[in-house]
C-alpha positions, 0 to 999 in steps of 0.5 A: 296033773291036778284033778278038779278042785286040786290047786296044789300046782297053782303056785308053781305056775307051770302049765298043767291039766285039770279035769272038768265035771264032764270028764274033759281035760283043759290046760291051765297056764299063765298067759303069754305075750303071743296069746293076744289074738286067742284072747280076743277070740275068747272075748268075741265068743262071749255072749252079750250077757257074759261080756256085760257081766265081766266088763260091765258093758257088752265089749265086743273085744278088748281095746288095744291098751287092755289087751296089752295089759292082759298079755303082759301082766306085771309079775310082781303085782298081777297073775293072769291065768288062761284055760286052753284046749288044743295044743301048740298053734291050735290052742283055744282060750276058753276061760281066764282069771286074773288078780291085780294088786290094789295100790298101797294095800295088801289086797288084790282084785280078781276077775274071771270069765269063762266062754259060755259053752264051758259054763257049769263045768267047774272051770271058774271054781278051779281058776279062782281057787288057783288065784286065791292060793297064789295070792295068799302065797304072795302075801296078799291079805284080802281078795275082792271083786266087783259083781253086777247086782243082777249077776246072781249066779256069780254072787252065789258062786262067790259066797260058796267060795267064802267071799262075803258080799257087801255094798260097793262104792260103785253104787247099788247096781254093783256089789263087792265080794271080799275074802280074807286070805290070812290063815 
């Protein structure tokens, strides 16, 4: 079992527990095909602001094509982790993080979302650190993400994890955060 911030088990991609700042434990594991409805429930439970920050629009649930892609990641190009509480058929997804390879580069793009009731407990940090470790082990050279310029909390969080903030090709309302994964 890993403690908060310990991502040494992340490259094995087995399910394992992490302890959050408030002492609660959650299980982190790769997403499964059967997680579709659990993932939709997590998306539905996001506040309008959290949904807007994650998807750049208030998305009440994932469209079928995005849900299919999320629950069937290409193992060669993507990693999709979920954080769950409960066991077996009673699992509830409370957060997720993913990266996907950017075509014709050694870079990948990340995204992370945490259900509002679980904000501020270190879960996003743990998930993103796992993604970084896994992407580095897979030979990616850089990780980047797009963040709304108004999402100052996420921009600050990314800087604390070593990401540099820069303008994006999406225009002034969107910032890019990028981190070198080499060395």
